[in-house]
C-alpha positions, 0 to 999 in steps of 0.5 A: 444052185438047183434053183438057179439052174431051174430058173435058167431052164425056164428062161431058156424055154421061154426064149425058145418059144418066143423065137419060134415063128408065128404059124401063118394064118390060113388064107381064106378061100371060097369055101370059107366065105360060103360056109360063113355066109348068112343063109335062110336055109340054115348053116351050110358047110362045104368041106373036103374029105379024101380028095372029094368035096361035099356039102352038108346042111344043118336042116338036112341029113343029106350029104351031096358031092359038089364041084369046087375050084379053089383056084377060080373061087367057084362052087357048084352045089347040086340038089340044094337042101329042101329042093329037088335035084334040079335046083342048085347053087353057084358061088363065085369069089371076086375081088376089089382093087384092094383085094377085098372079097366079094361073093356072088351067090346064085340060087337056081329054083325054077321060076324063083331064081335069086342072085345076091352079091355080098361084099365081105368086110371082116366077118360082115356080109353086106348085100351090095347087089343093087349098087354093084349090078347095073339096072338093065333097060329091058327095051334093049332086049326087043326089036326097036320097032316093037311097041311094048307098052300095050303088053306092059299094060296087060301085065300090070292089069294082071299084077305082073311086072316084066322086070320082076319076071325077068329077074325071077327067070334069069340064070346067072352062070358064074362058072366062067374063067375071068371076071365074067358072069353069063346071064340067060333069060328063060322067057319060055319058062315063065309060067305066069304067061300060061294064063295070059296066052289064053286071054291075049294070044295075039299079044303074046305071039307079038311079044315072043316074036319081037324078042331080040336078045336072051343073053348078056354078060356081066363083066366085073370091074375090080377098080369100081367094084361093080359089074357092067352089062355087055355083049347082048346076044342071042347065041345058043347058050346052055346053062350047064348044071 
């Protein structure tokens, strides 16, 4: 009888455990995707403690406070590891038509800026920057009557490329609401121009005097999973650190 009672108890316990609802899986947010992102600066972790957000790097003993907006899918890290406090990172989460996550990662580093867009498939991070970010015809940034060919020749003779310089000195502000990234091109900060100014003062002045636009907007289209360049403008726009 005791054996039967024991077996019944085990059976009841088994049925009770099986009937318990599965614990719902945590919905991954922007911090989860960032913490799993491949990073040349080593493992990076953003975490919450006592209502505040912090960033920690495996290559640094420094713990920084960071700005996190889970609703907007946004992270702003100040003073990234290995750099001074003026260097920082912005991260923004976008979604495709079928709710596939895309992570935009901008690293601001005084003339060596970098922007990457990852498509996340399970735990695999695919760099889709070249296919999802449109190539800009940079002639649109200058006055129509400006013949830029001579200046491009000067750059080429000095092993420089206007496209590469613009890429290095562009700032991507991902902090906006909606599906927008604001891009500013810091022509004035291009240090490679310093030596050129001594040799080609006239051509440099012509170049700067014919800059028409310094800003544009990248607008996310979830249906095609790409950005569109739009709203070229020269409004005063500040990148807020």
